[in-house]
C-alpha positions in Angstrom: -8.1 53.9 20.8 -6.9 54.6 17.1 -8.3 53.3 13.8 -5.5 50.8 13.2 -6.0 49.3 16.7 -8.9 46.4 16.2 -6.8 45.5 13.7 -3.7 44.9 15.2 -5.2 43.1 18.2 -6.8 40.5 15.9 -3.9 39.4 13.7 -6.2 36.3 12.2 -9.1 38.4 11.5 -7.3 41.0 9.8 -5.0 38.5 7.8 -8.3 36.7 6.5 -9.9 40.4 5.7 -6.5 40.9 3.9 -6.7 37.8 1.4 -10.9 38.1 1.2 -9.6 41.9 0.0 -7.0 41.1 -2.2 -8.8 38.1 -4.0 -12.4 40.4 -4.9 -9.8 42.5 -5.9 -8.0 40.2 -8.0 -11.7 39.4 -9.3 -12.5 42.9 -10.4 -9.0 43.3 -11.7 -10.3 40.6 -14.1 -13.6 41.3 -15.0 -12.8 45.2 -14.7 -13.6 46.6 -18.9 -11.0 48.2 -20.5 -10.8 51.0 -22.8 -8.8 54.2 -24.3 -11.5 56.7 -22.3 -14.2 56.6 -20.1 -17.1 55.5 -20.9 -19.6 58.8 -20.2 -23.2 59.2 -22.1 -23.1 62.9 -22.8 -26.4 64.2 -23.7 -25.9 65.0 -27.3 -28.3 63.9 -30.5 -27.7 63.8 -33.7 -30.0 64.7 -36.4 -30.2 63.2 -39.9 -32.4 64.1 -42.8 -31.7 63.2 -47.0 -33.1 64.8 -49.8 -31.2 63.2 -52.8 -30.1 65.7 -55.7 -30.3 69.0 -53.3 -27.2 71.0 -53.8 -25.8 72.1 -50.3 -27.1 75.6 -50.3 -30.9 73.5 -51.0 -30.2 71.9 -47.9 -29.5 74.3 -45.7 -32.2 76.8 -46.5 -35.1 73.8 -47.2 -34.5 71.3 -44.4 -31.9 72.0 -42.0 -33.3 76.0 -41.0 -37.1 74.3 -40.6 -35.4 71.7 -38.1 -33.3 74.1 -36.5 -36.2 76.6 -36.1 -37.7 73.4 -34.1 -35.2 71.7 -32.2 -33.9 75.3 -31.2 -37.2 75.4 -28.8 -36.3 72.5 -26.8 -35.2 73.3 -23.2 -31.6 72.7 -22.3 -30.3 72.7 -25.3 -26.3 74.4 -25.0 -25.3 74.4 -29.2 -26.6 73.0 -32.0 -24.4 72.7 -34.9 -25.7 71.9 -38.4 -23.8 70.8 -41.6 -25.3 70.3 -45.0 -23.4 68.5 -47.9 -25.2 67.1 -51.1 -28.3 65.8 -50.5 -27.8 65.6 -46.9 -27.8 67.4 -43.8 -26.8 66.5 -40.4 -27.6 68.6 -37.3 -25.3 67.6 -33.8 -27.2 69.1 -30.9 -25.7 69.2 -27.4 -28.0 69.4 -23.8 -27.0 70.8 -20.5 -24.8 67.8 -18.1 -27.4 66.6 -15.9 -30.1 66.5 -18.9 -31.1 63.1 -19.2 -30.3 61.6 -22.9 -33.6 59.7 -23.1 -36.0 62.8 -22.2 -34.0 64.7 -24.6 -34.4 62.5 -27.4 -37.8 62.2 -26.9 -38.5 65.9 -26.8 -35.6 65.6 -30.1 -38.5 63.5 -31.7 -42.1 65.4 -30.9 -39.1 68.7 -32.7 -39.2 66.8 -35.6 -42.8 65.4 -35.9 -43.7 69.5 -35.4 -41.5 70.5 -38.2 -42.8 67.6 -41.1 -45.0 70.8 -41.9 -42.2 73.1 -43.2 -40.1 69.8 -44.5 -40.2 69.4 -48.8 -42.9 66.6 -49.4 -40.3 64.5 -51.6 -38.1 63.4 -49.0 -37.4 59.8 -49.4 -37.9 59.1 -45.5 -38.3 61.2 -42.4 -35.3 63.1 -40.6 -34.0 61.2 -38.0 -32.2 60.7 -35.2 -29.3 58.6 -32.9 -27.8 59.4 -29.2 -24.2 60.9 -30.4 -21.4 58.9 -28.1 -18.1 60.5 -28.3 -15.9 57.2 -26.9 -18.1 54.8 -29.3 -15.2 55.5 -32.2 -14.5 52.5 -34.1 -11.6 50.0 -32.0 -10.9 48.1 -35.1 -11.7 48.4 -38.9 -11.6 45.5 -41.6 -11.0 45.8 -45.2 -11.9 44.2 -47.9 -10.4 43.9 -51.4 -10.6 41.7 -54.4 -8.7 41.5 -57.5 -11.5 39.7 -59.7 -14.8 41.6 -58.0 -15.9 44.9 -58.2 -16.5 47.3 -55.1 -20.0 46.8 -55.2 -20.1 43.0 -55.4 -17.8 43.4 -52.3 -20.3 45.7 -50.5 -22.7 43.1 -51.1 -20.7 40.2 -49.3 -19.1 42.6 -46.7 -23.2 43.9 -45.5 -24.7 40.3 -45.9 -22.0 38.1 -44.4 -19.4 39.7 -43.0 -20.7 42.5 -40.8 -23.5 39.8 -39.8 -21.0 37.7 -38.6 -19.2 40.0 -36.8 -22.3 42.0 -35.3 -22.7 38.7 -33.0 -19.3 38.7 -31.9 -19.9 39.3 -27.5 -19.2 43.0 -26.6 -19.8 44.0 -30.7 -22.3 47.3 -30.2 -22.6 48.3 -33.8 -20.6 47.8 -37.5 -20.7 50.0 -40.6 -19.8 49.3 -44.2 -18.6 52.2 -46.2 -16.0 52.4 -49.1 -19.0 51.7 -51.4 -22.4 51.7 -52.1 -25.0 49.4 -52.6 -25.9 47.4 -55.5 -28.6 49.3 -57.9 -30.0 50.1 -61.3 -29.6 53.5 -62.5 -32.2 54.4 -65.4 -30.8 57.2 -67.2 -33.8 59.3 -69.4 -33.4 60.7 -72.6 -35.6 63.8 -73.1 -35.4 63.5 -76.3 -37.3 60.5 -76.5 -39.4 61.0 -73.9 -40.9 64.0 -75.7 -41.5 62.5 -78.5 -43.1 59.6 -76.7 -45.3 62.2 -74.6 -44.3 60.8 -71.7 -43.5 62.3 -68.8 -40.6 61.4 -65.8 -43.7 61.1 -63.4 -44.7 58.6 -66.0 -41.9 56.9 -66.1 -41.4 56.7 -62.2 -45.0 54.9 -62.0 -44.7 52.3 -64.0 -41.1 51.2 -62.3 -43.1 51.3 -58.9 -46.3 49.9 -60.1 -43.6 46.9 -61.8 -41.8 46.6 -58.4 -45.2 46.3 -56.2 -45.3 43.6 -53.2 -48.1 42.9 -50.9 -50.5 40.7 -50.1 -53.0 39.4 -53.2 -55.8 37.1 -51.3 -56.3 33.4 -49.8 -58.0 30.3 -50.9 -59.9 28.7 -48.1 -60.5 25.0 -48.2 -62.5 22.7 -45.6 -59.1 21.2 -44.3 -56.4 23.8 -45.4 -55.7 27.3 -46.8 -53.3 28.9 -49.0 -52.4 32.8 -49.0 -51.4 34.2 -52.3 -48.7 37.3 -52.5 -47.2 39.1 -55.3 -43.8 39.8 -55.6 -42.3 40.5 -58.6 -38.9 42.3 -57.2 -36.8 43.5 -60.2 -32.8 43.3 -59.1 -31.4 43.9 -62.1 -31.0 46.4 -65.3 -32.3 43.4 -68.2 -35.5 42.9 -65.8 -36.0 46.6 -65.5 -35.6 46.8 -69.3 -38.9 45.3 -70.5 -41.0 47.4 -68.5 -43.9 49.2 -70.7 -44.4 52.4 -70.0 -46.9 53.6 -72.1 -49.7 51.3 -74.6 -51.7 52.8 -77.8 -52.8 50.9 -80.5 -51.1 47.9 -79.3 -47.5 49.0 -79.5 -46.1 49.2 -76.3 -43.2 51.8 -75.0 -40.9 50.0 -72.8 -38.2 51.3 -70.4 -35.5 50.9 -72.9 -37.1 52.8 -75.2 -36.6 55.6 -74.1 -33.8 56.0 -71.3 -30.6 53.8 -71.1 -30.9 51.6 -67.9 -27.4 50.1 -66.4 -26.6 48.0 -63.7 -24.6 50.4 -60.9 -24.5 51.9 -57.5 -26.4 53.9 -55.3 -23.8 56.5 -55.0 -19.8 56.4 -57.1 -19.1 59.0 -54.5 -18.1 56.8 -52.0 -14.9 54.9 -52.2 -12.2 53.7 -50.4 -8.1 52.0 -50.7 -6.1 49.7 -49.4 -2.7 48.9 -50.5 -3.7 50.3 -53.5 -7.0 48.4 -54.0 -10.6 49.5 -53.9 -11.8 48.3 -50.7 -15.0 48.4 -48.5 -14.2 49.2 -45.0 -16.0 47.6 -41.8 -15.9 49.8 -38.5 -16.2 47.9 -35.8 -17.4 50.2 -32.2 -17.8 48.0 -29.0 -20.8 48.3 -26.4 -20.6 50.4 -23.7 -19.4 47.9 -21.2 -17.8 45.7 -23.1 -13.7 44.6 -22.7 -12.3 46.4 -25.7 -9.2 43.9 -25.8 -11.1 40.9 -25.2 -14.1 41.7 -28.1 -11.3 42.4 -30.6 -8.9 38.9 -29.5 -12.8 37.6 -30.7 -13.4 39.5 -33.8 -9.7 38.3 -34.7 -10.1 35.0 -34.1 -13.1 34.7 -36.1 -11.7 36.2 -39.2 -10.1 32.8 -40.4 -14.1 31.2 -40.4 -15.4 34.6 -42.1 -12.7 33.2 -45.4 -14.4 30.2 -45.4 -18.0 32.2 -45.6 -17.2 34.7 -48.3 -15.5 33.8 -52.1 -11.7 32.8 -52.7 -11.3 35.8 -54.5 -11.6 38.2 -51.6 -8.9 39.7 -49.2 -9.6 40.5 -45.3 -7.4 42.6 -44.0 -6.7 44.4 -40.4 -6.3 48.5 -41.3 -6.9 49.8 -37.8 -6.2 48.5 -34.5 -7.3 50.6 -31.7 -6.3 48.0 -28.7 -2.1 48.5 -29.5 -2.1 51.9 -27.5 -4.5 50.3 -25.0 -2.2 46.6 -24.9 1.0 48.4 -24.2 -0.6 51.1 -21.3 -1.8 47.8 -19.7 1.1 46.1 -19.9 3.0 49.5 -18.9 1.0 49.5 -15.8 1.5 46.1 -14.9 4.9 46.3 -15.1 4.9 49.6 -13.0 3.0 47.9 -10.7 5.5 45.1 -10.0 8.3 47.6 -10.5 6.4 49.7 -7.7 6.1 47.0 -4.8 9.6 45.8 -5.3 11.0 49.3 -5.0 9.3 50.2 -1.3 10.3 47.0 -0.5 14.3 47.8 -1.0 13.7 51.2 0.7 12.0 49.7 3.5 15.3 47.2 3.9 17.4 49.9 3.3 16.4 51.7 5.8 14.8 49.6 8.6 17.6 46.6 7.4 14.4 44.3 9.4 12.7 41.6 7.4 9.3 41.7 8.7 8.6 45.9 8.1 10.1 44.6 4.4 7.3 42.0 4.1 4.7 44.1 5.4 5.1 47.0 3.1 4.9 44.8 -0.1 1.9 43.1 1.2 0.3 46.4 1.2 1.0 48.1 -2.1 -1.0 45.7 -3.8 -3.5 45.1 -1.4 -4.1 48.7 -1.2 -4.1 47.8 -5.4 -6.7 45.5 -5.2 -8.9 47.4 -2.8 -8.6 49.8 -4.7 -9.5 47.7 -8.1 -13.0 46.2 -6.2 -14.0 50.1 -6.0 -13.5 50.4 -9.6 -15.1 47.4 -10.0 -18.5 48.4 -7.3 -18.7 52.1 -8.7 -19.0 50.8 -12.5 -15.4 52.1 -13.9 -13.3 50.5 -16.5 -9.1 50.6 -17.0 -8.6 53.9 -19.0 -5.8 56.3 -19.7 -7.9 58.2 -17.1 -7.5 55.4 -14.2 -4.1 54.3 -15.0 -2.8 57.5 -14.8 -4.7 58.1 -10.9 -3.4 54.4 -9.8 0.0 55.9 -11.2 0.1 58.8 -9.1 -1.4 57.2 -6.2 1.4 55.0 -6.1 3.7 57.9 -6.4 2.2 58.8 -3.1 2.5 55.7 -1.8 6.0 55.7 -2.0 7.2 58.8 -0.8 
């Protein structure tokens, strides 16, 4: 008995099975995630550390080298690549294929903890790491510009308002703000004035830290209610910091403004972006691994008019990069190819057989086979991407032959 004999003997059951397969394939096609490349969780981890003010050679010798020694002891590491720049070090680790990324992350954390004794004590924060996803490139980049506001003010709007709202969109994985830095207060100390006043730089630092203490003070307890007391004298502007008392002697007070120039600025002036010849702040948006990139970008675009109501009138929101253009073109081309292929198969069968029934059967078999393929892709967790579209095109060509 051949494989097709049971289906030939039961035409009603075969028809119902074909209809069911087509419906499942249609539902699967609608729900398949769309991306430019397949979502592959490569076993790669990126470790980063910072030491403000240190040049690249110092970062490589004092930060990168101790970390590399401990990270190199982890089993299953294929390659370690590090790069050091002014104040920062980045180490990228590639593990052997098949290595569990979660177990590798635990080993990396243990290696970082083991290297703390060899790292400088003046690091502002401990080295951190994150899983590196090669498929996690930004799918949508937004530029914020203004002719009346500074880039630091635009950054504050982008970080506190725009990025927070976009991060809530379904399918959005991460929103990174770049192009400018957060507002900060710079204290430019005068060494001559410090020496004349007998004040060390550590004294200035200690006075600033103590003046910005944040924490609880205590609690008032009554018979019916209680009240918690807290201390929050956070200073955010140069005008507030200027009056900090650094030293007092015999009724004389030396304030911060007496020995330093205190100005409102940004944390770093080395990060800047331009859009249409204007300073800009960029928001780089990546999608979640299982999200449909086209639907995610469409949701973000639908949100942009609403965002303009939440930001000052002088701030413009523009689209800098939209990676869905090529993906939309690929999907549209695939849909056109599928329809043209079905018609071509029907035409070839009709030319050679000159019979209506085989022609209709051929026209049904190709869409039915593609529907079954979409159902299998959905069940296997695949996505519609450049590789899967290429495979479909090849399979259609073989079907035509």
